[in-house]
VOPAGU-2260 file (C-alpha; in pm, 1 decimal, decimal comma):
REM VOPAGU-2260
SITE   aa  ch    i         X         Y         Z
SITE  UNK   A    0    -212,8    1140,5    3233,8
SITE  UNK   A    1    -393,9    1109,7    2902,8
SITE  UNK   A    2    -443,2     780,8    2724,1
SITE  UNK   A    3    -232,2     853,1    2420,5
SITE  UNK   A    4      94,4     877,7    2613,4
SITE  UNK   A    5      30,6     623,0    2889,7
SITE  UNK   A    6     -86,3     339,0    2667,5
SITE  UNK   A    7     270,1     235,6    2575,9
SITE  UNK   A    8     356,0     204,2    2944,0
SITE  UNK   A    9      60,2     -27,5    2998,6
SITE  UNK   A   10     162,6    -246,5    2706,2
SITE  UNK   A   11     518,4    -278,7    2832,7
SITE  UNK   A   12     385,8    -389,1    3167,8
SITE  UNK   A   13     164,7    -654,9    3020,7
SITE  UNK   A   14     402,0    -888,1    2838,9
SITE  UNK   A   15     268,3   -1050,9    2518,0
SITE  UNK   A   16     584,4    -899,4    2376,8
SITE  UNK   A   17     692,4   -1149,3    2110,5
SITE  UNK   A   18     360,4   -1175,1    1929,0
SITE  UNK   A   19     305,9    -801,8    1967,5
SITE  UNK   A   20     656,3    -730,6    1836,5
SITE  UNK   A   21     604,9    -937,1    1522,0
SITE  UNK   A   22     272,1    -762,8    1459,3
SITE  UNK   A   23     429,5    -422,2    1522,8
SITE  UNK   A   24     709,0    -494,0    1271,2
SITE  UNK   A   25     446,4    -589,0    1013,8
SITE  UNK   A   26     247,5    -267,2    1072,2
SITE  UNK   A   27     556,8     -45,6    1060,7
SITE  UNK   A   28     666,8    -218,0     737,6
SITE  UNK   A   29     325,0    -155,5     583,9
SITE  UNK   A   30     350,0     216,5     669,1
SITE  UNK   A   31     696,6     229,9     506,4
SITE  UNK   A   32     569,2      59,3     189,4
SITE  UNK   A   33     269,1     292,4     160,1
SITE  UNK   A   34     478,8     605,4     230,4
SITE  UNK   A   35     736,6     503,2     -30,5
SITE  UNK   A   36     465,8     421,5    -285,7
SITE  UNK   A   37     292,9     757,7    -237,1
SITE  UNK   A   38     614,8     959,8    -271,6
SITE  UNK   A   39     984,9     918,4    -339,8
SITE  UNK   A   40    1153,5     591,4    -226,4
SITE  UNK   A   41    1440,7     802,2     -88,8
SITE  UNK   A   42    1363,0     897,4     277,1
SITE  UNK   A   43    1562,1    1220,7     237,6
SITE  UNK   A   44    1318,0    1337,4     -31,8
SITE  UNK   A   45    1001,0    1199,9     127,8
SITE  UNK   A   46     914,0    1337,1     477,1
SITE  UNK   A   47     645,4    1076,9     545,8
SITE  UNK   A   48     882,2     792,5     454,8
SITE  UNK   A   49    1159,7     946,7     661,7
SITE  UNK   A   50     932,7     953,0     967,8
SITE  UNK   A   51     812,6     596,2     901,5
SITE  UNK   A   52    1170,8     468,8     878,2
SITE  UNK   A   53    1266,8     662,9    1190,9
SITE  UNK   A   54     977,0     514,1    1386,7
SITE  UNK   A   55    1065,9     164,6    1261,4
SITE  UNK   A   56    1427,2     206,4    1371,7
SITE  UNK   A   57    1321,8     333,5    1714,4
SITE  UNK   A   58    1124,1       7,8    1753,0
SITE  UNK   A   59    1429,9    -200,0    1653,7
SITE  UNK   A   60    1299,7    -308,8    1312,6
SITE  UNK   A   61    1601,2    -462,5    1132,0
SITE  UNK   A   62    1757,1    -269,4     844,4
SITE  UNK   A   63    1688,7    -546,4     590,3
SITE  UNK   A   64    1316,4    -545,5     681,7
SITE  UNK   A   65    1303,6    -168,1     624,7
SITE  UNK   A   66    1483,6    -199,2     288,9
SITE  UNK   A   67    1253,2    -482,8     181,5
SITE  UNK   A   68     945,7    -270,6     265,5
SITE  UNK   A   69    1078,2      16,0      48,7
SITE  UNK   A   70    1159,9    -221,0    -238,9
SITE  UNK   A   71     810,8    -370,3    -218,8
SITE  UNK   A   72     665,4     -24,9    -290,7
SITE  UNK   A   73     854,2     -12,9    -620,5
SITE  UNK   A   74     766,9    -365,3    -734,0
SITE  UNK   A   75     436,7    -255,9    -886,9
SITE  UNK   A   76     261,2    -577,0    -790,5
SITE  UNK   A   77     210,2    -496,6    -421,9
SITE  UNK   A   78    -129,0    -448,3    -265,9
SITE  UNK   A   79    -294,8    -110,3    -291,4
SITE  UNK   A   80    -362,5      -2,8      64,7
SITE  UNK   A   81    -623,1     254,5     154,7
SITE  UNK   A   82    -601,8     457,1     475,0
SITE  UNK   A   83    -923,8     469,5     676,5
SITE  UNK   A   84   -1006,8     617,6    1015,7
SITE  UNK   A   85   -1282,0     476,3    1236,8
SITE  UNK   A   86   -1423,6     651,3    1542,1
SITE  UNK   A   87   -1621,7     511,5    1827,3
SITE  UNK   A   88   -1683,6     480,3    2199,4
SITE  UNK   A   89   -1545,8     240,9    2458,4
SITE  UNK   A   90   -1648,0     177,6    2820,4
SITE  UNK   A   91   -1796,9     476,9    3005,1
SITE  UNK   A   92   -1807,3     678,4    2680,3
SITE  UNK   A   93   -1428,6     696,0    2634,9
SITE  UNK   A   94   -1341,7     814,5    2281,2
SITE  UNK   A   95   -1153,9     573,5    2051,6
SITE  UNK   A   96    -986,0     649,9    1717,3
SITE  UNK   A   97    -877,8     354,6    1503,0
SITE  UNK   A   98    -638,0     415,0    1213,3
SITE  UNK   A   99    -635,2     135,6     956,2
SITE  UNK   A  100    -457,6      55,4     632,9
SITE  UNK   A  101    -640,4    -197,8     420,9
SITE  UNK   A  102    -670,9    -355,0      77,9
SITE  UNK   A  103   -1033,1    -451,2     154,1
SITE  UNK   A  104   -1246,1    -175,0     305,0
SITE  UNK   A  105   -1551,7    -398,8     362,2
SITE  UNK   A  106   -1354,5    -661,8     553,9
SITE  UNK   A  107   -1187,9    -404,8     778,0
SITE  UNK   A  108   -1509,7    -213,7     851,6
SITE  UNK   A  109   -1688,4    -537,0     939,8
SITE  UNK   A  110   -1404,3    -654,7    1167,9
SITE  UNK   A  111   -1371,7    -320,0    1346,7
SITE  UNK   A  112   -1748,1    -293,0    1402,7
SITE  UNK   A  113   -1762,3    -649,3    1535,0
SITE  UNK   A  114   -1464,7    -589,1    1769,0
SITE  UNK   A  115   -1628,1    -279,0    1915,3
SITE  UNK   A  116   -1960,5    -455,7    1979,9
SITE  UNK   A  117   -1800,6    -772,1    2126,3
SITE  UNK   A  118   -1598,0    -563,2    2371,9
SITE  UNK   A  119   -1865,0    -328,4    2504,7
SITE  UNK   A  120   -1800,8     -42,4    2264,2
SITE  UNK   A  121   -1989,8     126,3    1980,9
SITE  UNK   A  122   -1856,5     221,3    1639,4
SITE  UNK   A  123   -1970,8     573,9    1552,5
SITE  UNK   A  124   -1977,3     788,8    1240,5
SITE  UNK   A  125   -1662,8     961,3    1113,8
SITE  UNK   A  126   -1628,1    1279,3    1317,5
SITE  UNK   A  127   -1823,3    1143,6    1614,6
SITE  UNK   A  128   -1519,3    1164,1    1847,1
SITE  UNK   A  129   -1254,0    1329,1    1629,2
SITE  UNK   A  130   -1345,7    1672,9    1762,4
SITE  UNK   A  131   -1208,2    1564,3    2102,6
SITE  UNK   A  132    -856,8    1534,1    1960,4
SITE  UNK   A  133    -600,9    1752,0    1781,1
SITE  UNK   A  134    -370,0    1611,8    1513,1
SITE  UNK   A  135     -18,1    1681,3    1641,5
SITE  UNK   A  136     345,4    1590,9    1587,7
SITE  UNK   A  137     496,9    1410,5    1887,6
SITE  UNK   A  138     871,7    1373,7    1949,5
SITE  UNK   A  139     980,7    1175,1    2255,2
SITE  UNK   A  140    1320,9    1198,8    2424,7
SITE  UNK   A  141    1446,6    1004,3    2727,7
SITE  UNK   A  142    1502,2    1187,9    3056,3
SITE  UNK   A  143    1878,5    1146,1    2996,3
SITE  UNK   A  144    1860,5    1381,7    2694,3
SITE  UNK   A  145    1870,7    1681,6    2930,5
SITE  UNK   A  146    1688,0    1866,1    3206,3
SITE  UNK   A  147    1348,1    2026,6    3147,7
SITE  UNK   A  148    1490,1    2374,7    3077,9
SITE  UNK   A  149    1742,7    2246,8    2822,8
SITE  UNK   A  150    1479,7    2045,0    2636,9
SITE  UNK   A  151    1229,2    2331,3    2646,3
SITE  UNK   A  152    1480,1    2576,8    2497,4
SITE  UNK   A  153    1579,2    2332,7    2223,0
SITE  UNK   A  154    1213,2    2260,6    2147,3
SITE  UNK   A  155    1109,9    2626,8    2118,1
SITE  UNK   A  156    1418,9    2696,4    1905,1
SITE  UNK   A  157    1315,8    2407,6    1677,8
SITE  UNK   A  158     965,6    2551,7    1631,1
SITE  UNK   A  159     774,5    2324,2    1870,1
SITE  UNK   A  160     457,9    2434,8    2051,4
SITE  UNK   A  161     489,3    2271,4    2392,6
SITE  UNK   A  162     690,7    2030,0    2607,1
SITE  UNK   A  163     580,4    1788,5    2880,2
SITE  UNK   A  164     873,9    1680,7    3098,4
SITE  UNK   A  165     859,6    1416,1    3371,2
SITE  UNK   A  166    1091,1    1161,1    3529,9
SITE  UNK   A  167     993,3     924,6    3244,2
SITE  UNK   A  168    1124,4    1160,6    2976,3
SITE  UNK   A  169    1021,1    1451,0    2754,2
SITE  UNK   A  170     729,7    1471,7    2509,1
SITE  UNK   A  171     764,6    1757,0    2259,3
SITE  UNK   A  172     453,0    1869,5    2069,9
SITE  UNK   A  173     435,2    2056,1    1741,1
SITE  UNK   A  174     188,7    2127,2    1459,2
SITE  UNK   A  175     132,5    1816,6    1246,7
SITE  UNK   A  176     261,1    1994,1     935,2
SITE  UNK   A  177     584,1    2096,1    1113,0
SITE  UNK   A  178     687,6    1751,7    1239,7
SITE  UNK   A  179     956,5    1684,3     978,8
SITE  UNK   A  180    1127,7    2022,3    1026,9
SITE  UNK   A  181    1094,0    2024,4    1407,5
SITE  UNK   A  182    1223,6    1667,9    1448,7
SITE  UNK   A  183    1522,1    1740,6    1221,3
SITE  UNK   A  184    1611,4    2053,1    1422,4
SITE  UNK   A  185    1574,1    1862,1    1751,1
SITE  UNK   A  186    1795,6    1582,1    1620,2
SITE  UNK   A  187    2068,6    1835,1    1542,9
SITE  UNK   A  188    2040,6    1982,8    1894,7
SITE  UNK   A  189    1967,2    1677,7    2111,0
SITE  UNK   A  190    2056,0    1370,1    1905,4
SITE  UNK   A  191    1828,7    1082,3    1803,4
SITE  UNK   A  192    1478,1    1080,8    1952,6
SITE  UNK   A  193    1311,4     774,7    2101,3
SITE  UNK   A  194    1005,9     825,3    1883,4
SITE  UNK   A  195     881,8    1070,3    1619,0
SITE  UNK   A  196     528,6    1040,3    1485,0
SITE  UNK   A  197     193,3    1199,1    1410,4
SITE  UNK   A  198     -62,6    1133,3    1683,1
SITE  UNK   A  199    -413,1    1224,0    1793,3
SITE  UNK   A  200    -376,4    1427,4    2113,5
SITE  UNK   A  201    -688,1    1437,9    2334,1
SITE  UNK   A  202    -823,7    1783,7    2410,7
SITE  UNK   A  203   -1074,9    1640,8    2660,9
SITE  UNK   A  204   -1034,7    1320,4    2862,1
SITE  UNK   A  205   -1263,2    1066,6    3029,3
SITE  UNK   A  206   -1164,4     934,0    3371,3
SITE  UNK   A  207   -1192,2     556,7    3412,4
SITE  UNK   A  208   -1200,8     337,3    3723,1
SITE  UNK   A  209   -1030,4      -3,0    3736,1
SITE  UNK   A  210   -1316,8    -208,6    3589,2
SITE  UNK   A  211   -1372,5      26,0    3292,8
SITE  UNK   A  212    -995,9      50,8    3241,3
SITE  UNK   A  213    -969,0    -328,9    3218,0
SITE  UNK   A  214   -1257,8    -336,4    2969,5
SITE  UNK   A  215   -1094,7     -62,4    2761,4
SITE  UNK   A  216    -765,9    -252,8    2751,1
SITE  UNK   A  217    -948,3    -561,4    2619,2
SITE  UNK   A  218   -1111,3    -351,9    2345,6
SITE  UNK   A  219    -784,0    -185,0    2242,8
SITE  UNK   A  220    -591,5    -512,9    2243,3
SITE  UNK   A  221    -860,4    -679,6    2029,8
SITE  UNK   A  222    -849,3    -389,3    1780,9
SITE  UNK   A  223    -468,4    -392,6    1768,3
SITE  UNK   A  224    -472,0    -767,0    1699,6
SITE  UNK   A  225    -637,7    -693,0    1364,3
SITE  UNK   A  226    -372,4    -691,6    1090,4
SITE  UNK   A  227    -544,4    -399,7     914,4
SITE  UNK   A  228    -530,9    -173,1    1221,4
SITE  UNK   A  229    -222,6      46,9    1240,8
SITE  UNK   A  230    -288,7     244,0    1559,1
SITE  UNK   A  231    -552,6     289,4    1828,6
SITE  UNK   A  232    -582,0     611,0    2032,8
SITE  UNK   A  233    -811,5     678,4    2326,9
SITE  UNK   A  234    -876,2     973,6    2556,5
SITE  UNK   A  235    -884,7     784,9    2886,6
SITE  UNK   A  236    -749,9     927,2    3208,3
SITE  UNK   A  237    -682,1     718,5    3519,8
SITE  UNK   A  238    -532,1     767,6    3863,4
SITE  UNK   A  239    -192,4     622,2    3953,2
SITE  UNK   A  240    -374,2     381,1    4187,6
SITE  UNK   A  241    -581,2     241,0    3899,9
SITE  UNK   A  242    -277,5     217,6    3670,2
SITE  UNK   A  243     -81,6      30,4    3939,2
SITE  UNK   A  244    -348,4    -241,5    3956,2
SITE  UNK   A  245    -345,9    -320,8    3585,0
């Protein structure tokens, strides 16, 4: 039960949905604008944009918001965003990766550092925790998409590396560079996925008790509240008993 895949379940359990939803729409729109600006504004000719649009749709971002984000990339007067990754430690030495997109590197670095220190964490150097993760493509399907054997066969046929199936659904892993091709092949075989994105997958995890888990959640929520932060990944592990008390 690694942090990267369980975090969404914790968020759903916690409420705060409306404010979080508005912030999520804004972050997904920013990713679409940047992807369209860096490549072709046509998702069919731009794999990164195609994945950004797909992820936005899976989070119920309205079509007009998606179209506006693509148009903004072509306006020429939009902000120039820079992608930056920060690495650090949370409670009990848990590893934290923060992916940001900013038009002001100094502001973002200062805010991220301050958030870490206020919430019992430490911002480290680039590379300080990255070695504990692999960059992977992640495609998620609901349990209703098929049984474990069916999904596994479709995944291997599509060029995926591994599948994790549970009563909650199926997580299909592939090389980061293969995500566009694998997700397209899976779509043809299984239909629309729930989520398709590049993630940091922990290769080692840190087990947390209830108190440390609560402290970690505060840190992650504070980081995610920053408009410049796109995604936060941790390598926590926790028992079902701890998760049930959150």
